[in-house]
Structures are given as structure tokens and as C-alpha cells.
N, CA, C and O atoms as a MOPAC input file, in Angstrom:
PM7 MOZYME 1SCF
protein

 N      0.85000 1    -1.16400 1     0.00000 1
 C      0.00000 1     0.00000 1     0.00000 1
 C      0.90200 1     1.23500 1     0.00000 1
 O      1.80900 1     1.35300 1     0.82400 1
 N      0.64200 1     2.15700 1    -0.93700 1
 C      1.48200 1     3.35600 1    -0.99900 1
 C      1.24400 1     4.24100 1     0.22100 1
 O      0.20600 1     4.18400 1     0.87900 1
 N      2.22100 1     5.03300 1     0.47800 1
 C      2.14800 1     5.94100 1     1.61300 1
 C      1.06300 1     6.98400 1     1.34100 1
 O      1.24900 1     7.86100 1     0.49700 1
 N     -0.06200 1     6.89900 1     2.04300 1
 C     -1.19800 1     7.79500 1     1.82000 1
 C     -1.18700 1     8.89400 1     2.87000 1
 O     -1.43800 1     8.65100 1     4.05100 1
 N     -0.89800 1    10.07200 1     2.43100 1
 C     -0.95100 1    11.20900 1     3.34600 1
 C     -2.12700 1    12.07900 1     2.94800 1
 O     -2.31900 1    12.40300 1     1.77600 1
 N     -2.88400 1    12.43700 1     3.91800 1
 C     -4.06400 1    13.25500 1     3.65200 1
 C     -3.65500 1    14.72400 1     3.55400 1
 O     -3.01700 1    15.27700 1     4.44900 1
 N     -4.03700 1    15.31900 1     2.46000 1
 C     -3.81100 1    16.75400 1     2.31200 1
 C     -5.16300 1    17.41900 1     2.17300 1
 O     -6.06500 1    16.90800 1     1.50800 1
 N     -5.28100 1    18.53300 1     2.79100 1
 C     -6.53500 1    19.26100 1     2.72700 1
 C     -6.45100 1    20.23100 1     1.55700 1
 O     -5.63100 1    21.14900 1     1.53900 1
 N     -7.31800 1    20.00200 1     0.58800 1
 C     -7.34400 1    20.88000 1    -0.57900 1
 C     -8.08500 1    22.16200 1    -0.21400 1
 O     -9.05000 1    22.12700 1     0.55000 1
 N     -7.64700 1    23.27300 1    -0.74800 1
 C     -8.37200 1    24.51400 1    -0.46400 1
 C     -9.78100 1    24.44600 1    -1.04600 1
 O    -10.03200 1    23.74900 1    -2.02900 1
 N    -10.67700 1    25.16900 1    -0.42800 1
 C    -12.05900 1    25.18300 1    -0.89400 1
 C    -12.10000 1    25.78200 1    -2.29000 1
 O    -11.30600 1    26.66300 1    -2.62100 1
 N    -13.03000 1    25.29900 1    -3.10700 1
 C    -13.16000 1    25.87700 1    -4.44900 1
 C    -13.43300 1    27.38200 1    -4.35500 1
 O    -13.95000 1    27.87700 1    -3.35300 1
 N    -13.07800 1    28.08000 1    -5.40900 1
 C    -13.17200 1    29.54100 1    -5.39400 1
 C    -14.58400 1    30.03100 1    -5.13100 1
 O    -14.77100 1    31.00500 1    -4.40300 1
 N    -15.58600 1    29.37400 1    -5.71100 1
 C    -16.96100 1    29.83600 1    -5.50800 1
 C    -17.40500 1    29.67300 1    -4.05600 1
 O    -18.21200 1    30.46000 1    -3.56100 1
 N    -16.88600 1    28.66100 1    -3.37500 1
 C    -17.22400 1    28.47500 1    -1.96700 1
 C    -16.54200 1    29.54200 1    -1.10900 1
 O    -17.12300 1    30.02900 1    -0.14000 1
 N    -15.31100 1    29.90000 1    -1.46900 1
 C    -14.62200 1    30.97400 1    -0.74800 1
 C    -15.36500 1    32.29300 1    -0.93300 1
 O    -15.49600 1    33.07700 1     0.00700 1
 N    -15.84900 1    32.53200 1    -2.14300 1
 C    -16.59500 1    33.76800 1    -2.42300 1
 C    -17.90400 1    33.80300 1    -1.64000 1
 O    -18.28600 1    34.84900 1    -1.11400 1
 N    -18.58400 1    32.67800 1    -1.56100 1
 C    -19.82500 1    32.61000 1    -0.79000 1
 C    -19.56600 1    32.85400 1     0.69800 1
 O    -20.33000 1    33.55600 1     1.36000 1
 N    -18.49900 1    32.27900 1     1.20800 1
 C    -18.14400 1    32.45900 1     2.60700 1
 C    -17.85200 1    33.93900 1     2.88800 1
 O    -18.30700 1    34.48700 1     3.89200 1
 N    -17.09800 1    34.57100 1     2.00400 1
 C    -16.75900 1    35.99400 1     2.17400 1
 C    -18.01600 1    36.86700 1     2.08000 1
 O    -18.17700 1    37.80800 1     2.85800 1
 N    -18.89300 1    36.56000 1     1.14000 1
 C    -20.14100 1    37.32200 1     0.98700 1
 C    -20.98800 1    37.20200 1     2.24900 1
 O    -21.59500 1    38.18200 1     2.68200 1
 N    -21.03400 1    36.02400 1     2.83600 1
 C    -21.77600 1    35.82600 1     4.08400 1
 C    -21.17900 1    36.64000 1     5.21800 1
 O    -21.91100 1    37.24500 1     6.00000 1
 N    -19.84800 1    36.66000 1     5.31500 1
 C    -19.18800 1    37.44700 1     6.35900 1
 C    -19.56100 1    38.92200 1     6.22800 1
 O    -19.89300 1    39.57900 1     7.21500 1
 N    -19.50200 1    39.43100 1     5.00000 1
 C    -19.81400 1    40.84100 1     4.75800 1
 C    -21.27600 1    41.11400 1     5.08100 1
 O    -21.59300 1    42.11200 1     5.73000 1
 N    -22.16900 1    40.23700 1     4.63500 1
 C    -23.60300 1    40.41300 1     4.87300 1
 C    -23.92700 1    40.43700 1     6.36600 1
 O    -24.69600 1    41.28200 1     6.82500 1
 N    -23.34400 1    39.51600 1     7.11600 1
 C    -23.58900 1    39.46500 1     8.55600 1
 C    -23.01100 1    40.68000 1     9.27500 1
 O    -23.64100 1    41.22500 1    10.18100 1
 N    -21.82400 1    41.10000 1     8.87500 1
 C    -21.19700 1    42.27000 1     9.50100 1
 C    -22.00600 1    43.53100 1     9.21300 1
 O    -22.18100 1    44.37500 1    10.09200 1
 N    -22.50100 1    43.65800 1     7.97700 1
 C    -23.31800 1    44.82800 1     7.63300 1
 C    -24.64100 1    44.81200 1     8.38700 1
 O    -25.10800 1    45.85400 1     8.84800 1
 N    -25.23600 1    43.65400 1     8.51100 1
 C    -26.50600 1    43.55400 1     9.23800 1
 C    -26.32000 1    43.98100 1    10.68700 1
 O    -27.16100 1    44.69100 1    11.23900 1
 N    -25.23300 1    43.55900 1    11.30200 1
 C    -24.94700 1    43.94100 1    12.68600 1
 C    -24.71600 1    45.45000 1    12.78800 1
 O    -25.20100 1    46.09100 1    13.72000 1
 N    -23.99100 1    46.00500 1    11.85100 1
 C    -23.72700 1    47.44100 1    11.84900 1
 C    -25.02600 1    48.23200 1    11.67300 1
 O    -25.26300 1    49.21000 1    12.38200 1
 N    -25.85400 1    47.81000 1    10.74000 1
 C    -27.14200 1    48.47900 1    10.51900 1
 C    -28.01000 1    48.40200 1    11.77000 1
 O    -28.70400 1    49.36100 1    12.10800 1
 N    -27.97300 1    47.27500 1    12.44900 1
 C    -28.73700 1    47.10300 1    13.68300 1
 C    -28.26600 1    48.09500 1    14.74600 1
 O    -29.08000 1    48.71200 1    15.43300 1
 N    -26.94700 1    48.24500 1    14.87700 1
 C    -26.39700 1    49.18500 1    15.85800 1
 C    -26.76200 1    50.62300 1    15.52000 1
 O    -27.03400 1    51.42000 1    16.41800 1
 N    -26.77100 1    50.96100 1    14.23800 1
 C    -27.16400 1    52.31100 1    13.81800 1
 C    -28.64400 1    52.53300 1    14.11300 1
 O    -29.02100 1    53.58900 1    14.62100 1
 N    -29.47600 1    51.55800 1    13.80400 1
 C    -30.92200 1    51.68000 1    14.01100 1
 C    -31.27200 1    51.83500 1    15.48700 1
 O    -32.18100 1    52.58900 1    15.83300 1
 N    -30.55700 1    51.12700 1    16.35700 1
 C    -30.87200 1    51.22400 1    17.78900 1
 C    -30.19300 1    52.41900 1    18.44800 1
 O    -30.48100 1    52.73500 1    19.60200 1
 N    -29.29800 1    53.08500 1    17.72900 1
 C    -28.67500 1    54.29700 1    18.24600 1
 C    -27.38500 1    54.09500 1    19.01400 1
 O    -26.87100 1    55.04500 1    19.60400 1
 N    -26.84400 1    52.88400 1    19.02600 1
 C    -25.59300 1    52.67100 1    19.75500 1
 C    -24.38400 1    53.20600 1    18.98900 1
 O    -23.30400 1    53.35500 1    19.56100 1
 N    -24.55700 1    53.48900 1    17.71900 1
 C    -23.54100 1    54.17600 1    16.92200 1
 C    -24.25900 1    55.06500 1    15.91300 1
 O    -25.45100 1    54.88600 1    15.66300 1
 N    -23.55300 1    56.00300 1    15.34400 1
 C    -24.18000 1    56.91200 1    14.39600 1
 C    -23.58800 1    56.72500 1    13.00800 1
 O    -22.49900 1    56.17500 1    12.84400 1
 N    -24.33300 1    57.19500 1    12.01700 1
 C    -23.85200 1    57.12500 1    10.63800 1
 C    -22.58200 1    57.96100 1    10.49100 1
 O    -21.66600 1    57.57200 1     9.76600 1
 N    -22.52300 1    59.09300 1    11.16600 1
 C    -21.34900 1    59.95700 1    11.08900 1
 C    -20.08900 1    59.22600 1    11.56000 1
 O    -19.03800 1    59.31700 1    10.92500 1
 N    -20.20200 1    58.51100 1    12.66400 1
 C    -19.06000 1    57.75400 1    13.19000 1
 C    -18.64100 1    56.67200 1    12.20300 1
 O    -17.45100 1    56.46200 1    11.96800 1
 N    -19.61800 1    55.99200 1    11.63100 1
 C    -19.33300 1    54.91300 1    10.67700 1
 C    -18.66200 1    55.47500 1     9.42600 1
 O    -17.70400 1    54.89100 1     8.92100 1
 N    -19.15800 1    56.60100 1     8.92700 1
 C    -18.57200 1    57.20000 1     7.72700 1
 C    -17.12600 1    57.61800 1     7.98300 1
 O    -16.25900 1    57.39400 1     7.13900 1
 N    -16.86500 1    58.21700 1     9.12500 1
 C    -15.50600 1    58.65800 1     9.44100 1
 C    -14.55800 1    57.48500 1     9.66200 1
 O    -13.40400 1    57.53200 1     9.23800 1
 N    -15.03800 1    56.43500 1    10.32300 1
 C    -14.19200 1    55.27200 1    10.60600 1
 C    -13.99900 1    54.40600 1     9.36800 1
 O    -12.93300 1    53.82100 1     9.18000 1
 N    -15.01400 1    54.32100 1     8.53100 1
 C    -15.01700 1    53.50600 1     7.30700 1
 C    -14.47400 1    52.08900 1     7.54100 1
 O    -13.45500 1    51.71700 1     6.96100 1
 N    -15.15100 1    51.29400 1     8.39100 1
 C    -14.70500 1    49.91800 1     8.61900 1
 C    -14.80600 1    49.08100 1     7.33900 1
 O    -15.48800 1    49.47400 1     6.39200 1
 N    -14.13900 1    47.94900 1     7.31100 1
 C    -14.05900 1    47.12300 1     6.10600 1
 C    -15.42700 1    46.73800 1     5.55900 1
 O    -15.59400 1    46.67300 1     4.34100 1
 N    -16.40600 1    46.48100 1     6.41300 1
 C    -17.70500 1    46.03200 1     5.93800 1
 C    -18.49400 1    47.13900 1     5.25100 1
 O    -19.45700 1    46.86000 1     4.53700 1
 N    -18.09700 1    48.38800 1     5.45800 1
 C    -18.81300 1    49.53200 1     4.89600 1
 C    -18.14600 1    50.03300 1     3.61500 1
 O    -18.78200 1    50.74300 1     2.83600 1
 N    -16.90900 1    49.68600 1     3.38600 1
 C    -16.15700 1    50.23800 1     2.25700 1
 C    -16.88000 1    50.07200 1     0.92400 1
 O    -16.84200 1    50.98300 1     0.09700 1
 N    -17.52500 1    48.95600 1     0.69500 1
 C    -18.20100 1    48.72900 1    -0.58000 1
 C    -19.71900 1    48.93400 1    -0.48300 1
 O    -20.45700 1    48.57300 1    -1.40000 1
 N    -20.16900 1    49.50400 1     0.60800 1
 C    -21.59100 1    49.75100 1     0.83800 1
 C    -21.97700 1    51.12000 1     0.27700 1
 O    -21.21000 1    52.07600 1     0.39600 1
 N    -23.15800 1    51.21900 1    -0.33200 1
 C    -23.58500 1    52.51400 1    -0.85800 1
 C    -23.97900 1    53.44300 1     0.29000 1
 O    -24.41900 1    53.00300 1     1.35300 1
 N    -23.80700 1    54.72400 1     0.04200 1
 C    -24.13300 1    55.71800 1     1.06300 1
 C    -25.61100 1    55.65700 1     1.40600 1
 O    -25.98900 1    55.75900 1     2.57300 1
 N    -26.45200 1    55.48900 1     0.38200 1
 C    -27.89300 1    55.45800 1     0.64100 1
 C    -28.27500 1    54.27800 1     1.52700 1
 O    -29.14900 1    54.40600 1     2.38400 1
 N    -27.63200 1    53.13700 1     1.33000 1
 C    -27.92600 1    51.96300 1     2.15600 1
 C    -27.59600 1    52.24100 1     3.62300 1
 O    -28.32200 1    51.82700 1     4.52600 1
 N    -26.50500 1    52.93900 1     3.83800 1
 C    -26.10900 1    53.29100 1     5.20000 1
 C    -27.07100 1    54.30900 1     5.80100 1
 O    -27.48300 1    54.16300 1     6.95200 1
 N    -27.43200 1    55.33400 1     5.04200 1
 C    -28.36000 1    56.34500 1     5.53900 1
 C    -29.73300 1    55.74900 1     5.85500 1
 O    -30.37800 1    56.14100 1     6.82700 1
 N    -30.17000 1    54.80600 1     5.03200 1
 C    -31.48300 1    54.19400 1     5.23400 1
 C    -31.54900 1    53.33300 1     6.48900 1
 O    -32.64000 1    52.99500 1     6.94900 1
 N    -30.40900 1    52.98000 1     7.04200 1
 C    -30.42400 1    52.14500 1     8.25100 1
 C    -30.76800 1    52.96700 1     9.49600 1
 O    -31.02400 1    52.40100 1    10.55800 1
 N    -30.77600 1    54.29500 1     9.37000 1
 C    -31.15800 1    55.15500 1    10.49000 1
 C    -32.66900 1    55.15900 1    10.67200 1
 O    -33.42700 1    54.97000 1     9.72000 1
 N    -33.08000 1    55.37100 1    11.87700 1
 C    -34.51400 1    55.51000 1    12.14100 1
 C    -35.02500 1    56.76700 1    11.46400 1
 O    -34.33400 1    57.78500 1    11.41000 1
 N    -36.23900 1    56.68400 1    10.95100 1
 C    -36.95300 1    57.78700 1    10.30900 1
 C    -36.29300 1    58.29300 1     9.02600 1
 O    -36.56100 1    59.41500 1     8.59500 1
 N    -35.44100 1    57.48300 1     8.41700 1
 C    -34.85100 1    57.84100 1     7.13400 1
 C    -35.39100 1    56.88500 1     6.08200 1
 O    -35.01400 1    55.71400 1     6.03700 1
 N    -36.26600 1    57.38900 1     5.24800 1
 C    -36.79900 1    56.59300 1     4.14600 1
 C    -36.09100 1    56.95100 1     2.85500 1
 O    -35.16200 1    57.75800 1     2.84100 1
 N    -36.53900 1    56.34400 1     1.77900 1
 C    -35.88100 1    56.56800 1     0.49200 1
 C    -36.03800 1    58.00700 1     0.01000 1
 O    -35.12200 1    58.54900 1    -0.60900 1
 N    -37.18500 1    58.63900 1     0.28100 1
 C    -37.40100 1    60.01600 1    -0.15400 1
 C    -36.45900 1    60.96700 1     0.58000 1
 O    -35.81100 1    61.80600 1    -0.04600 1
 N    -36.38300 1    60.84100 1     1.87900 1
 C    -35.51000 1    61.71400 1     2.66800 1
 C    -34.05300 1    61.51200 1     2.25700 1
 O    -33.29500 1    62.47400 1     2.13100 1
 N    -33.67700 1    60.26800 1     2.05200 1
 C    -32.30900 1    59.94600 1     1.65600 1
 C    -32.00200 1    60.55600 1     0.28900 1
 O    -30.95000 1    61.17000 1     0.10900 1
 N    -32.89900 1    60.39500 1    -0.66300 1
 C    -32.69200 1    60.93100 1    -2.01300 1
 C    -32.57400 1    62.44400 1    -1.99800 1
 O    -31.68800 1    63.00800 1    -2.64000 1
 N    -33.45700 1    63.09600 1    -1.27200 1
 C    -33.42300 1    64.55400 1    -1.19300 1
 C    -32.13000 1    65.04300 1    -0.53500 1
 O    -31.51900 1    66.00700 1    -0.99700 1
 N    -31.72300 1    64.38200 1     0.53300 1
 C    -30.50200 1    64.77200 1     1.23400 1
 C    -29.28900 1    64.64400 1     0.31500 1
 O    -28.48700 1    65.57100 1     0.21000 1
 N    -29.15600 1    63.50400 1    -0.34500 1
 C    -28.00000 1    63.28500 1    -1.21100 1
 C    -28.02500 1    64.21800 1    -2.42000 1
 O    -26.97700 1    64.68700 1    -2.86400 1
 N    -29.22200 1    64.49100 1    -2.95600 1
 C    -29.33400 1    65.42100 1    -4.08700 1
 C    -28.91900 1    66.82800 1    -3.65800 1
 O    -28.31400 1    67.56000 1    -4.44100 1
 N    -29.24000 1    67.21000 1    -2.42000 1
 C    -28.91000 1    68.55600 1    -1.94700 1
 C    -27.40700 1    68.76900 1    -1.80200 1
 O    -26.92600 1    69.90100 1    -1.86200 1
 N    -26.66600 1    67.67800 1    -1.61000 1
 C    -25.20900 1    67.82200 1    -1.48800 1
 C    -24.49000 1    67.36000 1    -2.75600 1
 O    -23.26000 1    67.32300 1    -2.80300 1
 N    -25.26200 1    67.01400 1    -3.77500 1
 C    -24.66900 1    66.64000 1    -5.05600 1
 C    -23.95300 1    65.31300 1    -5.06800 1
 O    -22.93100 1    65.16200 1    -5.73700 1
 N    -24.47100 1    64.35800 1    -4.34300 1
 C    -23.84800 1    63.03800 1    -4.27700 1
 C    -24.83900 1    61.99100 1    -4.75800 1
 O    -26.02400 1    62.06400 1    -4.43500 1
 N    -24.36700 1    61.02000 1    -5.52300 1
 C    -25.25900 1    59.97700 1    -6.01700 1
 C    -25.53900 1    58.95600 1    -4.92200 1
 O    -24.73100 1    58.76200 1    -4.01400 1
 N    -26.68400 1    58.31500 1    -5.02100 1
 C    -27.08000 1    57.31200 1    -4.02100 1
 C    -26.22100 1    56.06200 1    -4.09200 1
 O    -26.08000 1    55.34100 1    -3.10400 1
 N    -25.65000 1    55.80600 1    -5.25600 1
 C    -24.88900 1    54.57000 1    -5.44300 1
 C    -23.41000 1    54.70800 1    -5.08800 1
 O    -22.67000 1    53.72400 1    -5.12100 1
 N    -22.98000 1    55.91300 1    -4.75200 1
 C    -21.57600 1    56.10900 1    -4.38700 1
 C    -21.26700 1    55.30200 1    -3.12900 1
 O    -22.03600 1    55.31500 1    -2.16900 1
 N    -20.15400 1    54.61100 1    -3.14300 1
 C    -19.80200 1    53.78800 1    -1.98800 1
 C    -19.02200 1    54.61700 1    -0.96800 1
 O    -18.35400 1    55.59300 1    -1.30900 1
 N    -19.12600 1    54.20800 1     0.26100 1
 C    -18.44300 1    54.91500 1     1.34600 1
 C    -16.92900 1    54.85800 1     1.14300 1
 O    -16.22900 1    55.84000 1     1.38900 1
 N    -16.43900 1    53.72900 1     0.70300 1
 C    -14.99700 1    53.56700 1     0.49700 1
 C    -14.43500 1    54.40800 1    -0.63200 1
 O    -13.23600 1    54.68700 1    -0.65400 1
 N    -15.28500 1    54.82100 1    -1.58000 1
 C    -14.79300 1    55.61000 1    -2.71300 1
 C    -14.78700 1    57.10900 1    -2.42000 1
 O    -14.34400 1    57.90300 1    -3.24900 1
 N    -15.27400 1    57.49000 1    -1.25600 1
 C    -15.29800 1    58.90200 1    -0.88500 1
 C    -13.92100 1    59.34400 1    -0.41000 1
 O    -13.17200 1    58.56500 1     0.18100 1
 N    -13.60400 1    60.59000 1    -0.67400 1
 C    -12.34200 1    61.13600 1    -0.17200 1
 C    -12.51700 1    61.45600 1     1.30900 1
 O    -13.63800 1    61.50500 1     1.81600 1
 N    -11.42000 1    61.66900 1     1.98200 1
 C    -11.46600 1    62.01200 1     3.40900 1
 C    -12.25100 1    63.29800 1     3.62000 1
 O    -13.01700 1    63.42200 1     4.57500 1
 N    -12.05500 1    64.24000 1     2.72900 1
 C    -12.75900 1    65.51400 1     2.82000 1
 C    -14.27500 1    65.32800 1     2.66300 1
 O    -15.05600 1    65.92400 1     3.40400 1
 N    -14.68600 1    64.49700 1     1.69200 1
 C    -16.11100 1    64.21700 1     1.50100 1
 C    -16.69400 1    63.52200 1     2.73000 1
 O    -17.81400 1    63.81800 1     3.14600 1
 N    -15.92600 1    62.59600 1     3.30500 1
 C    -16.40000 1    61.88300 1     4.50100 1
 C    -16.64700 1    62.84800 1     5.66300 1
 O    -17.67900 1    62.78800 1     6.33200 1
 N    -15.68300 1    63.73000 1     5.88400 1
 C    -15.82000 1    64.69000 1     6.98000 1
 C    -17.02300 1    65.61300 1     6.75500 1
 O    -17.77500 1    65.89400 1     7.68800 1
 N    -17.20100 1    66.08100 1     5.51700 1
 C    -18.31900 1    66.97900 1     5.20300 1
 C    -19.64600 1    66.25700 1     5.38200 1
 O    -20.57900 1    66.81500 1     5.95900 1
 N    -19.74200 1    65.03500 1     4.90000 1
 C    -20.98600 1    64.26000 1     5.01900 1
 C    -21.28800 1    63.94800 1     6.48200 1
 O    -22.43700 1    64.04200 1     6.91400 1
 N    -20.27100 1    63.58200 1     7.23700 1
 C    -20.46300 1    63.27000 1     8.66400 1
 C    -20.96000 1    64.49200 1     9.42100 1
 O    -21.77700 1    64.37500 1    10.33400 1
 N    -20.46600 1    65.66200 1     9.04100 1
 C    -20.90400 1    66.89200 1     9.71400 1
 C    -22.35700 1    67.22100 1     9.38400 1
 O    -23.05800 1    67.80800 1    10.20800 1
 N    -22.81200 1    66.85400 1     8.20400 1
 C    -24.17600 1    67.18400 1     7.77400 1
 C    -25.22000 1    66.19500 1     8.28200 1
 O    -26.39800 1    66.53400 1     8.39800 1
 N    -24.79600 1    64.99300 1     8.57900 1
 C    -25.75100 1    63.96700 1     9.00000 1
 C    -26.10200 1    64.17200 1    10.41100 1
 O    -26.89600 1    63.41300 1    10.96700 1

């Protein structure tokens, strides 16, 4: 019998992607929950820009606040000349500070 050594093969790429997507989804859900209950603010999140928020749209983050619906979010972003689909991670430091001050 040949020498059989067990090697653990890495997970297929699609499984790694699914695992990563789940991590991001769960982290964002927890962050949104904290924003909704008031234990953290959108301004703090925008300034800190944690990894789970970097690829999140600004509107998605704003909508996680209490009493912020799509109309209020759209009007607010239009008033400052920012698109709803812009991601938090793509904002410059200056834009982050200005947005945090306005929220």
C-alpha cells in the first residue's frame, strides 16, 4: 500500500466567495442594527469607514437610520450633489468629513 498522506485541498473559489459574501452580509446587518438602535451613528461609521462599509452605498447606510426613508435619503443626497450609489470607500477624506458633519 502506498504511503497515503491526507492533504486538505483549499475550498473551491466559488465556496470561498460565498463564505466571504456571508461574512460581509452578517457584519453589515450587525452594523445596521447598531445604527438603528442608536448605539452608533452614521457619522461615526462614515468617518471610521470599517471594512464592511467600504463597498456599501451611502444610501444603504443612511437608510439604516430611524426615520430615514428613500425620499428623505434621495433629497438629502441630491442637496449635497452626491449619487445614491456612491460607496463609502470611494469617498475622499474631505467628503467623509463633510458628510459626517451634515448627517
